[in-house]
DOLO-941400 format. One record per residue: residue in one letter; x, y, z of N, C-alpha, C, O, CB in turn. Coordinates in steps of 0.1 Angstrom, whole numbers, plus 5000, padded with zeros to 4 digits. Glycine has a CB too. Layout:
aXYZXYZXYZXYZXYZ
...
This chain:
m422363383432421463493435420063443440419563333437421263583420
t419563523449418263483454417163553447417263673445418163523468
d416063473443415063543435413863593443413063663439414463453425
t413863553456412663583464412963693473413863673481412063463471
a412263803472412463913480411863903494410763843495411964043474
p412363953504411663943518410364023517410264123510412564013529
s409363983523408064053524408264173532408764173544406963973530
y407964293526408164423534407164523528406964533516409664473532
s406564613537405664713533406064833541405964833553404364673536
s406464943535406965063542405765133549404565133544407665163531
v406065193561405165273568404765393560403765453563405665303581
l405465433549405165553541404265523530403965613523406265613537
l403865393528402965353518401465413521400565413512402965203517
h401265453533399965503536399665653532398665713534399765483551
r400765703527400665853523399665863511399565773503402165913518
h399065973511398065993500398665993487399666063484397366133502
g398065913478398565903464399665793462399965763450399066033460
a400065733473401165643471400665513462399665453465401665593484
v401565493453401365363444402565273446403665313444401165403430
t402265143450403265053453404165013441403664983430402664933459
a405465023443406464973433406464833431405864753439407765023436
e407064783421407164633417408664603417409564683418406564603404
a408764463415410164413413411064443424410764423435410664453400
l412264503421413264523431412864623442413364633452414564563425
d411864713438411464813447410164783454409464863460411464953439
e409664653453408464613459408564653474409564633480408164463457
g407464703479407464743494407464893497407064933508408564683502
v407864963487407965113488407165173476406665103468409465173489
a406965303476406165373466406965393453408065433453405765503472
a406265363443406765383429406665543427407565613421405865303417
h405565603432405365743431404165773441403465683446405065793416
y404065903443402965963452401966043446401366133452403466033463
g401766013432400766083425401166173413400366213405399966153434
d402566213413403066303403404466273401405266353404402866443407
p404766163395406266113393407166213386408266223390406365983385
v406666293376407466393371407866513380409066553380406866443359
h406866563387407166663396408066613408408966683413405966713401
e407866483412408766433422410166423417411166453424408266303426
q410366373404411666373399412366503398413666513400411666303386
r411666613394412266743393412766793408413866843409411166833388
a411866763418412266803431413466713436414366763443411066793441
l413566593433414766513436415966553430416966563436414466373431
a415866593416417066643410417566773416418766803416416866653395
r416666853421417066983427417566973441417967063447415967083426
g417466843446417866833460416966863470417266883482419066903463
r415566863466414466903475413566793478412466813483413667023470
a413866663475413066563477413966433482415166423480412266533465
v413266343489413966213494413266093488412066103484413966193510
v413865993488413365853483413365753493414465703497414065813470
d412165703497412165593506412665463499412065413490410665563512
q413865413504414365283499414465193511415465113512415765303492
s413565193520413565113532413564973529413864883537412565153541
q413164933516412964793512414364733511414464603511412164773499
r415464813509416764773507417264673518416764673529417564893506
g418264593515418864503524420164573530420764653524419264353518
v420464523543421564583550422264463557421664403566421164703561
v423464443553424364343561425464403568426064493562424964233552
t425764363579426964423587427964313589427664203591426464483602
v429264353588430364273590431264353602431764463599431264243576
s431364293613432264353624433364263627433464143623431364393638
g434264313635435464243639436764293633436764363623435264103636
p437864273640439164333636439664293622440364363615440264303647
d439164173617439664123605438864153593439064113581439863983606
r437664243595436664253585437164303573436864243562435664343590
l437964423572438264483560439264393551439164383539438864623562
s440264343558441264253551440564123546440764073535442464213559
w439664073554438863953549437963983537437963913527437963903561
l437264103538436364133526437264153513436964123502435364263530
t438464213516439164223504439564113497439564103484440364283506
t439864003505440363873499439163803491439363723482440963763510
l437963843495436763773489436263853477435563803468435563753500
s436563983476435764063467436664133456437964123457434964163475
s436164203447436864263436437464393439438164453430435864273425
q437264453451437764583455438764573467438764473475436564683458
v439664663468440564683480439964763490439764883488441864733476
l439564693502438864763512439664793525439164863534437764683515
t440964743525441864753537442064893540442164923551443164693535
g442064983530442365123534441165213537441265333538443165193523
l439965143538438765223540438665293553438765223563437565143538
t438565413554438465483567437065523569436265533560439365603568
p436765553582435365593586434965713578435665813576435265623601
g433765693572433165793562433365773548432765843539433565933566
d434365683544434665663530433565573524432965493532436065593528
s433265583511432265513504432965443492433865503485431065603500
t432565333490432965253478431965153475430965143482434365183480
e432165063465431364953462432264833458433464853455430264973451
t431764713459432564603455431664503449430464513449433364543467
l432264393442431564293437432064153443433264133445431664293423
f431164063445431463923448431063843436429863843432430663873461
l432063783431431963713418431863553420432163503430433163743409
s431263493409431463343409432763303404433563393399430463273400
i433163183403434463143399434663173383435763193378434562983401
q433563183377433563223363433663383361433663433349432363173356
g433563453371433763593370432363663368432263783363434663633359
r431263593371429963653369429463723383429763663394428763533364
v428763833382428363903394427363833402426263803397427864033390
e427763803415426763733423426063833433424863833435427463613432
f426963923439426464033447427164163445428364163441426463993461
a426564273446427164403443426864513454426164613451426664453429
p427364493467426964583477427664723476428764733472427264523489
h426964823481427564953485428164933498427664863507426565063486
v429364993500430164963512430665093519431165193512431364883508
l430465093532430965203540431465143553431065023557429865313542
d432265213560432865153573432765273584432965383580434465083572
d432465243596432365333606433565323617433465393627431065313612
g434465243613435665233622435665093631436665043635435665353632
q434365043632434164933640433264823631433464703633433464973652
t432564873623431664783614431664833600431564953597430064773620
t431664723591431464763577430064733574429464623577432564673568
w429464823566428064823563427964793548428664863540427264953567
l427164693544426964653530425564673528424664613533427464503528
i425264783519423864803515423564733502424264753492423764953513
t422564663502422264563491420864583485420064663492422364423495
e420464523475419064513471418464413481419164323486418864463457
a417064423483416464323492416764183489416764103498415064353493
r416864153476416964003472418363963473418663843470416463983457
e419364053476420664003478421063983493421863893495421664113472
a420364043502420864053516421063913523422063883529419964133524
a419963833522419963703529421163613523421863543530418663633528
g421163603510422063523503423463573506424363493508421863523489
l423763703506425163753509425563713523426663663525425263903507
a424563743533424963713547425163563549426163533556423863753556
d424363483542424663343543425963283538426663203544423663273536
w426363343525427563313519428763363527429763293528427463353506
l428663483532429863543539430063463552431263443557429563693542
t428963413559429063323571429863193568430663143576427663303576
t429563133555430263003553431763033550432562933550429562943540
m432163163548433563183544434363243556435463293555433663283532
r433763233568434463293580435663223584436763273586433463303593
f435563093584436663003589437063043603436163053612437963013579
a438263073606438763113620439063263622439663303631440163033624
l438563343612438863483613437963553622436863513625438763543599
r438463663627437563743638436663843630436963963629438563823648
v435463773625434563863619433163803624433063683627434663873603
e432263893624430763853627429963913616429964033613430363903641
i429063833611428263873600426763883605426463793612428363783588
e425963983600424563983604423764053594424164163589424364043618
d422663993591421564063582420764143591419964093599420663963574
v420864273590420064373599419064443591418664553594420964473605
s418664383579417664453571416364493578415764593575417364363558
d415964413589414664443595414864553605413864593612414164313602
r416164613607416264713617416764843612416764953619417264663628
w417164843600417764973594417064993580416664903572419364953591
a416865123578416265173566417265253558418265303563415065253569
v416965273545417765353536416865473531415865453525418265273524
l417265593533416565713528417565783518418665833522416165813540
a417165783506418165833495417765973490416666013491418165733482
a418766053486418566183481419766233473420766153473418366283492
t419666343466420766383458421666483465422466553458420266443445
r421566483478422466573487422566503500421766423504421866713489
d423566543508423766483521422866553531422966673533425266493525
l421966473538420966533546421266533561420466573570419766463545
r422466493564422766473579422566613587422166603599424166423582
e422866733581422666853588421266893589421066983598423266953582
v420266833582418866863583418066763588416866803591418366893571
l418466633590417666533596417466563611418366613618418366403593
p416266533616415966553630417066473639417566373635414466483633
a417466533650418466473659417966343664418766263668418866563670
e416766323666416266203672416366073662416065963666414966223677
t416766113649416965993640418365933642418665833635416866033625
d419265993649420565933651420465793655419465763661421366013661
p421565703652422665733643422265733629421365663625423765643645
v422965813621422865823607424165803600425065873602422365953603
l424365693591425565673582425165713569424065683565426065533583
v426065763561425865803547426865743537428065763538425865943546
w426265673528427065623516426965723504425765743500426565473512
h427965763499428065863488428465783475429565733475428965983491
d427665783465427865703454429165743447429265863443426665713444
p430165663444431365713438431265723423432065783417432365623440
w430165673417429865673402429865813397429265893404428565603399
p430465853386431165763377432765783379433465753369430765793364
d433265833389434765853391435465723390434965623395435065913405
v436565723384437465603382438265593394439165663397438365613370
g437865483402438665463415440065423414440565393402437965363423
v440765413424442165363424442065223419441165143423442965363438
g442865183409442865053403441765013394441664903390442964953413
g440865113391439765093383440065133368441165193365438565173388
h439265113359439365143345437965173339436965103341439965023337
a437965283331436665323324436565273310437565303303436465483324
y435565213306435365173293434565283286434765293274434665043293
a433665353292432865453285433965563280434765623288431665523295
v433765593268434765693262433865823260433165833251435365643248
t434065913269433366043269433966143276434566113287431966023273
e433866263272434466383280433466443289433766533296435066493270
d432166403288431166453296430166343301428966333296430466553287
h430666263310429866153314428566203322428666283331430666063324
p427466153317426266213324426066173339425266233346425066163317
g426866073343426766043358427366143366427066153378427465913360
a428266233361428866343369427966443374428266513383429966403362
a426766463367425766553371424866493382423966563387424966593360
r425066373385424166313395424966283408425766193408423466193389
s424666353419425166313432424066223438422866243435425366443441
w424566123445423566023451424065983465425265943467423365893441
y423266003475423465973489422565873494421365903493423466083497
e422865773501422165673507422265683522423365643527422465533503
h421265733529421365753544420865623551419765583549420465883549
l421665573560421265453568420765503581421565573588422265343569
l419665473585419065523598418165413604417565333597418365653596
p417965413616417165303622415765303616415065403615417065313637
l415265183612413865183607412865243615411965303610413465043604
a412965233628411965293637411765433636410765493640412165253650
s412865493631412865653630412665693617412865813614414265703635
l412165613607411965663593410965753592411265863586411565553583
e409765743598408765833597409065973604408766073598407565773604
t409765973614410166083620411066163612410966283612410766063633
a412066093606412966163597412366223586412566343584413966063591
v411366153579410766213568409866333572409766443566409866113560
a409266313583408266433588409166553591408766663588407366383602
g410366533597411266643600411666713587411666833586412566593607
l412066633577412366683564411266763557411566863550412866573556
e410066713559408966783552408666913559408167013552407666683552
e408866933571408667053579409667163573409367283575408967033593
q410767113567411767203561411667223546412567273539413267153564
g410467183541410167193526410567073517410467093505410667313521
y411066973522411366863513410166773510409266773518412466773520
t410066703500408966623496409466483494410666453493408366683484
l408366393493408766253490408766223475407866273468407766153496
a409666153471409766103456409765953456410265893466411066163449
g409165893446409065753446410265693438411165763433407765713439
s410265553437411265493431411465513416412565503411411165363432
w410365553409410465583395411265703393412065713383409065603390
a411265793402412165923401413665883402414565923395411866023412
a413865793412415265753414415765673403416965693399415365663427
e414965593396415365513385415565593373416565563366414465413382
a414765693370415065783359416365853360417165863350413965883358
l416765903372418065973373419165863372420265893367418166063386
r418865743377419965633375420265603361421365593357419665513383
i419165583354419265543340419965653332420865623324417865503333
e419565773334420265893327421665893330422465943322419566033330
a422065853342423565853346424265733341425465723344423665873361
w423665633335424265503330424665423342425665343340425465533321
r424065433353424565373366424065223367422865203368424165453378
p424965123367424464993368423764963382424065023392425764903366
r422864863381422164823394421964673394421464623384420764893395
w422364613405422264463406420764433406419864503411422864423420
g420464323398419064273397418264333386417264273381418464303409
a418564463382417964533372418864513358418264473348417864683376
d420064553359420964543347421764413347422464383337421864673347
t421664333357422464213358421564083356420364093358423164203371
d422163983351421563853352422563753355423663783359420863813339
e422263623354423263513358424463513350425463443353422563373358
k424563583339425763573330426463703332427563703326425363543316
t426163803338426763943338428263933344428463873355425864043346
i429163993336430464013341430664163342430064233334431463943333
p431564213351431664363354431864443341431364543339432764393365
h432664393333433164463320431864513312431864623306434064373311
e430864433312429764463303428864593307428164643299428864353302
l429064623319428364733325429164863329428664963334427764683337
d430464853324431364963328431564973344431865083349430865093322
w431364853350431464843364433064843368433364843380430764713370
m433864843359435364833362435764963368436864973374436164793349
r435065063365435465203370435365223385436265293391434665303363
t434365173391434065193405434065063414434165073427432665263405
a433964963408433864833418434864723416434764623423432464763415
v435964753407436964653405438364723406438664823400436764593391
h439264653414440664703415441564603407441664493411441164723431
l442064653397442764563387444064513392444664423386442864633373
a444664573403446064543408445964473421447064453428446964673410
k444864433426444764363439445064213437445164163426443264383444
g445264153449445664013449444463913445443363963440446063993464
c444563793446443763693442442463683448442363693460444263583443
y441363673441440063653446439163583435439563573423439363793449
k438063523441437263443432436763523420436163633421436063383439
g436963473408436563533396437663633390437463683379435263613399
q438763643397439763733391440363693378440563783370440963743401
e440463563375441063523363440163573350440663613340441163363363
t438863553352437963613340438163763340438163823329436363573342
v438163823351438263973350439564003342439564083332438264043366
a440563953347441863993341441963953326442364033318443163933348
r441563833323441563783309440763863299441163903288440963643308
v439463883304438663973294439164113293439164173282437163973298
h439664173304440264303303441464323295441564423288440464363316
n442364223297443664233291443764173276444564213268444664173301
l442864073274443163993261441863973254441963943242443763853264
g440663993259439463963252438564083251438964203253438763853259
h437264063249436264163250434964103257434663983255435864203236
p434264183264433064133270432064103259431964173250432564243279
p431363993260430463933250429264033248428664033237430063803255
r428864103258427764203258428164333261429264353266426664163267
r427364433259427664573263426464653267425364633261428464653252
l426564743277425564823281425464943271426464993266425764873296
t424164983268423965103260422865183265421965123272423765063246
f422865313262421765403266420865423254421365433243422365533272
l419565423257418665433245417665553247417065563258417865293244
d417565643237416565743237415465673229415765633218417065883230
l414165663235413065613229412165693223412065813227412365543237
d411465653212410365733206409265753216408765663222409765653194
g408965883218407965903228406565923224405665973231408366023235
s406365893211404965923205403965833211402765863211405065913190
q404365713216403365623221402865653236401965603241403865483220
h403665743242403365773257403265653266402565653276402165843258
t404165553263404265433271405765403272406665463266403365313265
l406065293280407365253282407465103281406565033285407765313296
p408565043276408864913275409064863290409664933298409964883266
g408764743293409164683305410464613305411064593294408164583308
p411064583317412264503318412164383310411164313311412764473332
g413264343301413264223294412564253280412564153272412464123301
a412064363277411664393263412764373253413964403256411164523262
t412564313242413464273232413964393225413164483222412964173223
v415364413222415964513213416264433201416764323201417364573220
e415764493189415864423176416664513166416564633166414364383171
l417364453157417964503146417564423133417864303132419464513148
n416964493124416464413111415664293114415664193107417664363103
g414964303125413964193128414564083137413963983140413464133115
k415964093140416563993149416864053162417264163164417963943143
v416563963173416764003186418364023189419063923188416063903197
v418764133193420164163197420364203210421564223214420864263188
g419364213219419564253232418264263240417264233234420364373233
r418264303252417164323261417164453268418264493271417064223272
v416164523270415964633279416064593293415464493298414764703276
t416964663301416964623316416264723324415864683336418464613321
a416064843320415264943327414865053319415665093310415965003339
a413665113321413165223313412265313322411565273330412365173300
q412465443319411665543327411465663319412065683309412465583340
l410565753323410365883317411165973325410865993337408865933316
h412166043318412966143325412366283323411766313312414466143319
h412366363333411766493333412266583322411466673318411866553347
e413466573317413966643307414166573294413866623283415266703312
a414766453295415166383283413966293277414166233266416266293286
g412866283284411766203280411966063282412766023291411366223265
p411365963274411565813277412965773273413465803262410465723268
i413565703283414965663281415065523288414165483296415865763288
a416165453284416265303289417765273288418565343282415365193279
l418065173296419265113295419064973289418064913291419965103307
a419964923280419764793275421164723274422264793273419064793261
v421164593274422464513272422264443259421264373257422664413284
l423264473249423264423236424464323234425364313241423464543228
k424264253222425464173218426564263214426364373208425164073206
r427764233216428864323214428964353199429364463196430164263218
s428464263190428564293176427664393170427764423158428464173169
v426764443178425864543173426564673170427264723179424764573183
a426464723159427064853156426664963164425464973167426964893142
p427565053168427265153178426265263171425565333178428565223183
d426265273157425365373151424165303146423365363138426165443139
a423765183150422665113145421365173152421365193164422764953147
v420365203144419065243149418265123152418165033144418365333138
l417765103164417264983170415764993172415265103172417964953182
t415064883173413664873176413564803189413964693191412864813166
v412864863198412364793211410964743209410064823205412464873224
r410764613213409464553212409064483225409964413231409364453199
d407764513229407364453242405864403240405064463234407364573255
a405764293245404264233244403364293255402164303253404364073246
v403964343266403164403276403764533280404864543284403064313288
v402964633278403364783280403264793296402364743303402364893272
q404264863301404264903316402864973320402465073314405365003318
g402264913330400964973335399864923327398664963330400965123334
s400064833317398864773310398064673317398564603326399364723297
d396764663313395964563319396064433312395264343314394464613320
d397064413302397164293295398164193301398564103294397564333282
a398564223313399664143319399163993320399863903317400264193332
a397963973325397363833326397363773313397763653312396063833331
a396963843302396863783289398363743284398563643278396063883278
a399263833287400563793283401163673290401863593284401363893285
d400863653303401163533311400663413305401263313303400763553324
d399363423301398663303296399263273282399563153279397063333295
a399563363274400163343261401563273263401863183256400363463253
a402363323272403663273275403663123280404563043277404463363285
n402563093287402362953291401662873282401462753285401762953304
g401262923271400562843261399162813264398562723258401262713259
t398462893273397062873278396162963271394962953274396962893293
s396663043262395663133255395963133241397163143237395663273262
a394963133233395163133218395463273213395963293203393963083211
d395063373221395163513217396363573223396263603235393863593221
a397363593216398663653221398363803222397663863214399963633212
p398863873234398664013235399364093224400364043218399164053248
a398764203221399364293211400764333216400964363227398364413208
t401564353206402964403209402964563206402164613198404164333201
e403864623213404064763209405564783207406364713213403564863220
q405964883199407364893196407765043196406965133193407664833182
w409065073199409665203199410965203191411765113192409865233214
a411165313184412365333177413365383188412965463196412265433166
a414565323188415565363198416865393192417465313185415665253207
a417365513196418665563192419765533203419465553214418665713190
q420865483199421965443210422865563213423165653205422865333205
t423165563226424465633230425265533237424765473247424165753240
v426565493232427165373235427765413249428365523251428265333224
v427665323259428265323272429565243271430665293273427165263284
v429365113268430565023267430664993252429764943246430264883275
p431865043246432065023233432364873229432764803238433165113228
p432164833216432464703212433764663213434064543215432064693199
d434764753213436164713214436764713228437964703230436964793206
a435764743239436164733253437064613257436864503252434864743261
g438064623265438964513267440064513259440464603253438264403266
s440764393259442064383251443064503253443564563243441664363235
v443264533265444064663267445664633265446364723261443964713283
v446064513267447564473265448064523252447464493242447764323266
g449064603252449564663240448964783235449364843225449464573230
r447864833242447364973238448065083245448765063255445764983240
t447865193239448365313246447665333259446465333259448265423237
q448465353269447865373282446865483283447065593279448965403292
g445565443289444565543290443665563278442865653277445165673293
l443865483268443165493255441565483258440765553253443665373246
m441265383268439865353269439365433282438265413287439765193270
r440065523287439665583299439165733296439965813291440865593311
g437865753298437365883296437365963308437065913318436065883292
p437766093307437866183319436566213324435566203317438466313316
r436466253337435166283343434866423338435666523339435266283359
g433666443332433166563329431866603336431566723334432966573315
g431666583338430466613345429966483354428966493361429266653335
g416464153344416764013341416563983326415463953321415863933349
m417763983320417863973305418563853302419363793310418464093299
r418463803289419263693284419263703269418263713263418663563288
l420463703264420663713250420863573243420963573231421763803248
């Protein structure tokens, strides 16, 4: 994984009230002055999110889909123009290295990534070309991503063409996939998500045309709140160098369990059939009395012992403060947990926290804590499907950490 994101600043950051996002979303707006209102508009399908900081890698050539299939966790050979899917590129130990969103236009396969993934993915794919008829290019500096909860092609200005659209398959269980979350009403079913690829030079024109039709801009905080509420994994937020797909319920949309050999397949099959993932994703309802949020990496504790880490937290316009966390598998699903963070999101104590972590200050920053109730996403007994009744772990569709 690449830790350094490309330097980027969106042309939309000059908008009134825009506050620059941090971490994965650096370079675009976290919000434009009213994040809760923006989130409501986004959920209603009347707002768009500037995600032009995202990476875009293209793979062209007649061998592209069969070649990508041999390298990744997903079967892409049957992908037709307009289809959307996602795939994972794993290490030999089965750990997630890249997790692009995938669509094909009939001539080119488009891989939408986080900014910090793009260069590393393009470089790695280039080393794997051998004599195959494929061409790889990092086109992140020419293409932008504009996200929404509906397909905007019919309302985008004509001058923004060409526009390609990736429709998030989450949480549907794909062909060859397997769901670990056991629920008859998966919250992700209520979230439609579309990522529109358009030329970067036409981003302002596209947004202006949408605003003339009553759409507004929403920041990355709004997008994250809807993602967290849907239990949707995100590379770089919910993953670290040890993550395997099973821990995040990524088996449902990004892994084909019946495909041929690929790097990391042995771990995927062994854990799924015979073992259990060592960690598990959980959804947390946080105590809202503090009117603050824990930051990524905040500890999750049980009886004073650290049992996990928060990966993402946001204020949801209906549910209040919510978070995703990755816990040790042994944590009981009904355990009431405590989240503890030395630096509260938005606090002025960040510099003091850095000093304390580096041993340069005698005064450690004050910690803050939140009571947290779990909703299990990946159950402790996930995996070990050999010998089980078929479908036992499959729930029908109803709707940087280190341990």
